[in-house]
C-alpha positions in Angstrom: 93.8 114.2 104.3 97.4 115.0 103.4 96.3 115.4 99.7 93.8 118.0 100.8 96.5 119.8 102.8 98.8 120.1 99.8 95.9 121.3 97.7 95.1 123.9 100.3 98.8 125.1 100.2 98.7 125.4 96.4 95.2 126.9 96.0 94.5 129.0 99.1 97.6 129.7 101.2 99.9 130.1 98.2 103.2 130.8 100.2 106.5 131.5 98.6 107.7 128.7 96.2 110.4 127.5 98.5 107.9 127.1 101.4 105.6 125.2 99.1 108.5 122.9 98.1 109.5 122.1 101.7 105.8 121.5 102.6 105.7 118.9 99.9 108.9 117.3 101.0 107.9 117.0 104.7 104.3 116.0 104.0 105.2 113.4 101.4 108.0 111.8 103.5 106.0 111.4 106.6 102.9 110.3 104.8 105.0 107.3 103.4 106.8 106.7 106.7 103.8 106.7 108.9 100.8 105.8 106.8 101.1 104.5 103.2 104.2 102.4 103.4 105.9 102.3 106.8 108.9 100.1 107.2 107.2 98.1 110.0 104.1 98.0 112.1 104.0 100.1 114.2 106.1 102.6 112.2 109.7 102.8 113.4 110.0 106.5 114.1 113.8 106.2 114.9 114.5 104.7 111.5 112.3 107.3 109.8 114.3 110.2 111.4 117.6 108.5 110.5 116.5 108.7 106.9 114.7 112.1 107.1 117.8 114.2 107.7 119.9 113.0 104.6 116.7 113.1 102.6 116.4 116.8 103.4 119.9 117.5 102.1 119.1 115.7 98.9 115.9 117.6 98.5 117.8 120.9 99.1 119.9 119.9 96.1 116.7 119.2 94.1 115.6 122.8 94.9 118.9 124.3 93.9 119.3 122.3 90.7 115.8 122.2 89.4 112.7 123.4 91.4 113.8 127.0 92.0 113.8 127.5 88.2 110.4 126.0 87.6 108.0 126.3 90.5 108.1 130.1 90.7 107.0 130.3 87.1 103.6 129.0 88.1 103.1 131.2 91.1 100.4 133.3 89.4 98.6 130.2 88.1 97.8 128.2 91.3 95.2 126.0 89.7 97.5 125.0 86.8 100.4 124.5 89.3 98.2 122.2 91.5 97.3 120.1 88.5 100.8 119.7 87.2 102.5 119.2 90.5 100.1 117.6 92.9 98.7 114.9 90.6 102.1 113.6 89.7 103.6 114.2 93.2 101.0 112.0 94.8 101.4 109.4 92.0 105.0 109.2 92.9 104.5 109.2 96.7 102.0 106.3 96.4 104.0 104.2 93.9 103.2 101.1 96.0 99.6 101.7 94.9 99.8 103.5 91.5 102.4 101.1 90.1 101.1 97.9 91.8 100.1 96.3 88.5 103.6 96.7 86.9 105.2 93.2 87.1 108.6 94.4 88.3 109.7 94.1 91.9 113.2 95.2 91.5 115.5 96.3 88.7 117.8 93.3 88.9 118.4 90.8 86.1 117.3 87.8 88.1 113.9 89.3 88.9 113.3 90.6 85.3 114.2 87.1 83.9 112.0 85.2 86.3 108.8 87.3 86.5 106.3 86.9 83.7 105.8 90.1 81.8 108.6 91.9 83.5 110.8 92.2 80.4 107.9 93.6 78.4 107.1 96.1 81.1 110.7 97.2 81.3 110.9 97.7 77.5 107.7 99.9 77.6 109.1 101.9 80.5 112.4 102.4 78.7 110.6 103.6 75.6 108.5 106.1 77.6 111.6 107.3 79.4 113.5 107.6 76.1 110.7 109.8 74.7 110.8 112.0 77.8 114.6 112.3 77.7 114.6 113.2 74.0 112.1 116.0 74.6 114.0 117.4 77.5 117.2 117.3 75.5 115.4 119.3 72.8 114.5 121.9 75.5 118.0 122.0 77.0 119.6 122.4 73.6 117.6 125.5 72.9 118.9 127.1 76.1 122.5 126.3 75.2 123.1 124.2 78.3 123.2 120.9 76.5 127.0 120.4 76.4 127.3 121.1 80.2 124.5 118.6 81.2 125.6 116.0 78.6 129.1 116.1 80.0 128.0 115.3 83.5 125.6 112.6 82.4 128.4 110.9 80.3 130.7 111.0 83.3 128.0 109.5 85.5 127.3 106.7 83.0 131.0 105.9 82.8 131.1 105.6 86.6 128.1 103.3 86.6 129.8 101.1 84.0 132.9 100.8 86.2 130.9 100.1 89.3 128.8 97.4 87.6 132.0 95.5 86.8 133.3 95.2 90.3 133.6 91.5 91.3 131.2 90.0 93.7 128.8 92.9 93.6 125.6 93.6 91.7 124.6 97.1 90.6 121.1 97.8 91.7 119.2 100.9 90.5 116.8 102.0 93.3 114.0 104.3 92.5 115.3 107.0 94.8 118.5 106.9 92.7 116.5 107.3 89.4 114.8 110.4 90.8 118.2 111.9 91.8 119.6 111.2 88.3 116.7 112.6 86.4 115.8 115.6 88.5 118.6 118.0 87.2 117.2 117.6 83.7 113.9 119.3 84.7 115.4 122.7 85.5 113.3 124.6 82.9 110.0 126.5 83.4 107.8 124.3 81.2 104.7 122.4 82.0 106.4 119.0 81.3 109.2 119.9 83.6 106.6 120.6 86.4 105.0 117.3 85.8 108.3 115.4 85.9 109.4 117.3 89.0 106.3 116.4 90.9 106.6 112.7 90.0 110.3 112.4 90.7 110.1 114.2 94.0 107.3 111.9 95.1 109.1 108.8 93.9 112.3 109.8 95.7 110.4 110.4 99.0 108.6 107.0 98.6 111.9 105.2 98.1 113.7 107.0 100.9 110.9 106.8 103.5 109.8 103.2 102.7 113.2 101.5 102.1 115.9 103.9 103.2 119.1 104.6 101.2 120.1 101.1 100.3 123.5 100.8 98.5 123.6 100.8 94.7 126.2 98.0 95.0 125.0 94.8 96.8 126.1 91.2 97.1 123.9 88.5 95.7 123.0 87.6 99.3 121.9 91.2 100.0 119.8 91.3 96.9 118.1 88.0 97.8 117.5 89.1 101.4 115.9 92.4 100.3 113.3 90.8 98.0 109.8 91.8 99.1 107.9 89.2 101.0 104.8 90.0 98.9 105.8 89.4 95.3 102.8 91.5 94.2 104.3 94.6 95.6 106.1 96.3 92.8 109.1 98.3 93.7 112.1 99.4 91.7 
């Protein structure tokens, strides 16, 4: 039903781009929190609202950094916009289903080393991600913004290296963090940027609504305690 609602927004109602964006944010978040992957049964509404407010602030940053430059470019092409955005958006929102066959539960070394096929899957994902990043770098370079973005990403990488070396803690890359890191690199009105934006927004909403904003630094006990009870449920 919610998929049909978003299609109706893109194809029939066609509101302003910012309204369309916030409709996706709200529909995607509550679809995960209430239906596709609630944190418990029945869904804990109080926990969902505790996550919803900070998620809105992060999504506002998504709009300011990326979406406001891309989504309006497709306003006169509603069918094309619905294809690029909605297909990937719902793929990201429903990652517990669409990525169920990927043998990676969490991006931690212990899981990758212990799960059959996890290392191979991670290598394939990294290759695909590298191809995507190289193409986006090519686009950014043509606009003249590459030094600016490259500087911020280098600083971020250095911070991650420092954090990962803190004693007694493990660096854990949640999929909501991956979406936050990659979203600024999609701020150009191209079809590929639209595809990436849809998927990254959906993946962010899935991670936030289903699991909350877990810390990127966790103790070994925290990592062990957070392992999904069902090992077939593949989460980053």
